[in-house]
C-alpha positions in Angstrom: -16.8 -24.5 -10.6 -13.6 -26.3 -11.6 -12.8 -23.4 -14.0 -13.4 -20.9 -11.1 -11.0 -22.9 -8.9 -8.4 -23.0 -11.7 -8.7 -19.2 -12.3 -8.4 -18.4 -8.6 -5.3 -20.7 -8.4 -3.7 -19.0 -11.4 -4.3 -15.6 -9.8 -2.8 -16.9 -6.6 0.4 -17.8 -8.4 0.5 -14.4 -10.0 0.2 -12.8 -6.5 2.8 -15.2 -5.2 5.2 -14.2 -8.0 4.6 -10.5 -7.3 5.4 -11.0 -3.6 8.6 -13.1 -4.4 9.7 -10.6 -7.0 9.3 -7.6 -4.8 11.2 -9.3 -2.0 13.9 -10.2 -4.4 14.2 -6.6 -5.6 14.6 -5.3 -2.0 17.0 -8.1 -1.1 19.3 -7.7 -4.2 19.4 -3.9 -3.7 20.0 -3.6 0.0 22.2 -6.7 0.5 24.4 -5.4 -2.3 25.4 -2.5 0.1 26.8 -4.9 2.7 28.0 -8.0 0.8 29.1 -9.1 -2.7 27.2 -12.3 -2.3 23.8 -10.6 -2.4 22.6 -12.7 -5.4 22.8 -16.2 -3.8 21.6 -14.9 -0.5 18.6 -13.2 -2.1 17.8 -16.4 -4.0 18.0 -18.5 -0.8 15.8 -16.0 1.1 13.2 -16.0 -1.6 13.2 -19.8 -1.7 12.6 -19.7 2.1 9.8 -17.2 1.6 8.2 -19.5 -1.0 8.4 -22.5 1.4 6.2 -20.5 3.9 3.5 -20.6 1.3 4.1 -24.1 -0.1 3.9 -25.9 3.2 1.1 -23.8 4.7 -1.3 -26.7 4.9 1.2 -28.8 6.9 1.4 -26.0 9.5 -2.3 -26.0 9.9 -2.2 -29.7 10.9 0.1 -29.0 13.8 -1.5 -29.2 17.3 -0.9 -25.6 18.2 -3.1 -22.8 19.5 -2.6 -20.6 16.5 -4.7 -17.8 18.1 -2.2 -17.4 20.9 0.7 -17.8 18.3 -0.7 -14.9 16.3 -1.0 -12.5 19.2 2.5 -13.5 20.3 3.9 -12.9 16.8 2.2 -9.5 16.5 3.1 -8.2 20.0 6.6 -9.7 19.7 7.2 -8.1 16.3 6.0 -4.7 17.5 8.0 -4.8 20.7 11.2 -5.9 19.0 10.8 -3.3 16.3 10.3 -0.6 19.0 13.5 -1.7 20.6 15.4 -1.6 17.3 14.1 1.9 16.7 16.2 3.0 19.7 19.3 1.5 18.0 18.8 2.9 14.5 19.4 6.7 14.4 16.7 8.0 12.1 19.1 10.8 10.9 21.5 8.2 9.4 18.8 6.8 7.1 18.8 7.7 3.4 15.0 7.2 3.2 13.4 10.6 3.8 9.7 9.9 4.2 10.0 10.7 7.9 11.8 13.9 7.1 9.1 14.9 4.6 6.4 14.5 7.3 8.4 16.5 9.8 9.2 19.3 7.3 5.6 19.5 6.3 4.3 20.0 9.8 7.2 22.3 10.7 6.2 24.6 7.8 2.5 24.4 8.9 3.2 25.3 12.5 5.4 28.2 11.4 2.6 29.6 9.2 4.4 28.8 6.0 3.1 27.0 2.9 3.4 23.3 3.5 4.3 22.1 0.0 7.3 24.3 -0.1 8.8 22.2 2.7 11.8 20.1 1.9 13.2 16.9 3.4 16.9 16.5 4.3 17.4 15.0 0.8 15.8 18.1 -0.9 12.5 16.5 -1.9 9.1 18.3 -1.7 6.1 16.6 -0.1 4.4 14.4 -2.6 1.5 12.8 -0.6 -1.9 14.4 -0.1 -2.9 16.2 3.1 -4.7 13.4 5.0 -1.5 11.3 4.8 0.2 14.0 7.0 -2.8 14.2 9.3 -2.7 10.5 10.0 1.1 10.7 10.6 0.9 13.7 13.0 0.2 11.8 16.3 3.2 9.6 15.6 5.4 12.6 14.9 4.3 14.2 18.1 5.1 11.0 19.9 8.7 11.4 18.6 8.9 8.1 16.6 7.4 7.8 13.2 8.4 4.1 13.2 5.2 3.4 15.0 3.3 4.8 12.0 5.1 2.2 9.9 4.3 -0.6 12.4 0.6 0.4 12.1 0.7 -1.3 8.7 0.9 -4.8 10.1 -1.6 -4.0 12.9 -4.1 -2.8 10.3 -3.5 -5.9 8.1 -4.0 -8.1 11.2 -7.2 -6.4 12.1 -8.5 -6.7 8.5 -8.0 -10.4 8.4 -9.5 -10.9 11.8 -12.5 -8.8 10.6 -12.7 -11.2 7.6 -12.6 -14.2 9.9 -9.3 -15.7 8.6 -8.6 -19.1 10.1 -5.9 -18.8 12.9 -3.4 -21.2 11.1 -3.7 -19.2 7.9 -3.3 -16.0 9.9 0.0 -17.3 11.2 1.4 -17.7 7.7 -0.1 -14.4 6.7 1.7 -12.6 9.5 4.9 -14.3 8.7 4.6 -13.3 5.1 4.5 -9.7 6.2 6.9 -9.8 9.2 9.6 -11.8 7.4 9.1 -10.0 4.1 12.2 -7.9 3.3 9.9 -5.2 1.8 8.1 -4.7 5.2 11.3 -4.9 7.3 12.7 -2.2 5.1 9.6 -0.1 5.5 9.5 -0.4 9.3 13.2 0.3 10.0 13.5 3.1 7.4 10.3 4.7 8.9 8.5 4.5 5.6 4.7 4.3 5.7 3.3 3.3 2.4 1.9 -0.1 3.4 -0.3 1.4 6.2 -1.9 3.8 3.8 -2.5 1.1 1.2 -4.0 -1.1 4.0 -6.5 1.6 4.9 -7.6 1.8 1.2 -8.0 -2.0 1.2 -10.2 -1.8 4.3 -12.4 0.9 2.7 -12.9 -1.2 -0.4 -13.7 -4.3 1.7 -16.3 -2.2 3.6 -17.7 -0.9 0.3 -18.2 -4.4 -1.2 -19.8 -5.6 2.0 -22.7 -3.1 1.7 -26.0 -4.7 0.8 -27.5 -1.5 -0.6 -26.5 2.0 -1.4 -30.0 3.5 -1.2 -29.7 5.1 2.2 -28.1 8.5 2.5 -26.2 7.3 5.6 -24.5 4.6 3.6 -23.6 6.9 0.8 -22.2 9.5 3.2 -20.1 7.0 5.2 -18.7 5.3 2.1 -18.1 8.7 0.3 -16.3 10.2 3.4 -14.1 7.1 3.8 -13.2 7.1 0.1 -12.5 10.9 0.2 -10.2 10.6 3.2 -8.1 7.6 2.0 -7.9 9.2 -1.5 -6.3 12.1 0.3 -3.2 10.1 1.1 -1.7 9.2 -2.3 -3.1 10.0 -5.7 -2.1 6.6 -7.1 -5.0 5.1 -5.1 -7.3 6.4 -7.8 -6.5 3.2 -9.6 -8.2 0.7 -7.3 -11.2 3.0 -6.9 -11.6 3.3 -10.6 -11.6 -0.5 -10.9 -14.0 -0.7 -7.9 -16.5 1.8 -9.3 -16.6 0.4 -12.8 -16.9 -3.2 -11.5 -19.7 -2.1 -9.1 -21.6 -0.5 -12.0 -21.1 -3.6 -14.1 -22.2 -6.0 -11.3 -25.1 -3.7 -10.4 -23.9 -3.3 -6.8 -25.0 0.3 -7.2 -26.6 2.3 -10.0 -25.2 5.3 -11.9 -27.0 7.9 -9.7 -25.7 6.3 -6.5 -22.2 6.2 -8.0 -22.4 9.9 -8.8 -23.6 10.7 -5.3 -20.8 8.7 -3.6 -18.3 10.1 -6.0 -19.4 13.7 -5.3 -19.2 13.2 -1.6 -15.8 11.6 -1.9 -14.6 14.5 -4.1 -15.9 17.1 -1.7 -14.2 15.4 1.3 -11.0 15.1 -0.7 -11.1 18.8 -1.5 -11.9 19.8 2.1 -8.7 18.0 3.4 -6.7 20.6 1.4 -8.4 23.6 2.9 -6.4 24.0 6.2 -3.2 23.9 4.2 -4.1 26.0 1.2 -6.1 28.9 2.7 -3.9 32.0 2.3 -1.6 30.2 -0.1 -3.7 29.7 -3.2 -1.1 31.2 -5.6 1.6 29.0 -4.0 -0.7 25.9 -4.4 -1.0 26.6 -8.1 2.8 26.6 -8.3 3.6 23.7 -6.0 1.2 20.9 -5.1 1.2 17.2 -4.7 -0.2 16.5 -8.2 2.7 18.4 -9.8 5.3 16.8 -7.4 4.1 13.3 -8.0 4.2 13.7 -11.7 7.8 14.8 -11.5 8.8 12.0 -9.0 6.9 8.9 -10.0 6.1 9.1 -13.7 5.0 12.0 -16.1 1.3 12.8 -16.3 1.1 11.2 -19.8 2.4 7.9 -18.4 0.2 8.2 -15.3 -2.9 8.8 -17.4 -2.0 5.8 -19.6 -1.6 3.6 -16.5 -5.1 4.7 -15.2 -6.7 4.0 -18.5 -5.1 0.5 -18.7 -6.0 -0.2 -15.1 -9.6 1.0 -15.7 -9.9 -1.7 -18.4 -9.1 -4.4 -15.9 -12.6 -4.1 -14.4 -13.8 -6.1 -17.4 -12.0 -9.2 -16.0 -13.6 -8.8 -12.6 -16.2 -11.6 -12.3 -16.7 -11.5 -8.5 -15.9 -9.1 -5.6 -12.6 -10.8 -4.8 -11.3 -10.0 -8.3 -11.3 -6.3 -7.5 -8.4 -6.9 -5.0 -6.4 -9.0 -7.4 -6.6 -6.6 -10.3 -6.0 -3.6 -8.0 -2.8 -5.2 -6.7 -1.8 -6.1 -10.3 -2.5 -2.6 -11.6 -0.5 -1.0 -8.8 2.4 -3.4 -9.4 2.4 -2.7 -13.1 2.3 1.0 -12.5 5.5 0.8 -10.4 7.0 -1.4 -13.1 6.2 1.5 -15.5 8.0 3.9 -12.9 11.1 1.6 -13.1 10.9 1.5 -16.9 10.7 5.3 -17.2 13.7 5.8 -14.9 15.6 3.0 -16.6 15.2 4.8 -19.9 16.9 7.8 -18.5 19.4 6.2 -16.1 19.7 2.5 -17.1 18.3 -0.4 -15.1 21.3 -0.4 -12.8 21.0 3.3 -12.1 17.2 3.0 -11.6 17.6 0.2 -9.0 21.0 0.6 -7.3 21.4 4.3 -7.6 17.7 4.8 -6.4 16.5 6.9 -9.4 13.5 4.6 -9.0 11.9 4.1 -5.6 11.5 0.5 -4.7 9.4 1.5 -1.7 6.5 2.3 -4.1 6.1 -1.5 -4.6 4.4 -1.4 -1.2 1.4 0.3 -2.7 -0.1 -2.9 -4.0 1.1 -5.3 -1.3 -2.0 -5.3 0.9 -4.2 -6.1 -2.1 -1.9 -8.8 -3.3 -1.6 -10.4 0.1 -5.4 -10.2 0.7 -6.2 -11.9 -2.5 -3.5 -14.6 -2.1 -5.0 -15.7 1.2 -8.7 -15.1 0.6 -8.6 -17.1 -2.6 -8.0 -20.2 -0.5 -11.7 -20.2 0.1 -12.0 -21.0 -3.6 -9.0 -23.2 -4.1 -8.7 -26.6 -2.6 -5.2 -28.0 -2.6 
């Protein structure tokens, strides 16, 4: 049992390092645009971020109604962000994810092929179709920032679902709300974290199933996997780890895995139908698979990342490990993205000239945060 605690604690430190590293990257990049003192400020901010975690047990001993605090934090953050949206002109932002969503739907409603759409920065849509379906209501509302805010709401709901202690929930929320990576995501109207959080929720739901014998269970799980896979293709990584671990741990058998996989693949394919019918030749020329391989990393690099990530299932000893290794694999994939861009443009160009997209670090954040806090059930400080 001691070895289990030590292993969990080591993984917590890895998760904490990833969170601090990602915050530092965002801080050093974006503070550098407004001050020459970005390095000392970034170090101080990361030190403060670390203190939130280091003193978490002290906060829990405070005589405070943390349930009330958590709802005040969530409602306050959403309300303040909504106000700030009115002060930040979306058209002055360099981040173009909101523009890609708008261009995608503009093309669709005009009867044109959606993957020929271009953002104001000239980029084609890289995400899968269901990503745009989720975003549509927020676009119609006239503020895609609410789509970004959905990320913290989904993470809050997940941890309530998982019965996180109120005091720990407070620290968890502060980790997200005060994280530079999430503040950037919200105010730039990016939306990576919310999609990753939905993938996290589906994997939690999968691992909570007692049996996969019934057709209903296989259908529900397969449909959910197919839908969230139709957001970003990089999410194949956590599902590969999940399926291989589930087979190893005998959570389901090979036949059940094939059934769920077939359902998921069918649902995934169906999400393309409304956007591809009548444009099959165009789809072969321009599609999210080709776009992502040209923006993130080449197919050969992507395939290598998937193979390496698949091997991580061997280190999964319990269900919780799936989240740790999923977060780690996604983090290392984005490190590969930075390495690839640094080879062509140098590290400075990759980071400060935005040849590499720091926003992609958000892909693994929900998994990393989830493991960091859930592992407290195994680690006793």
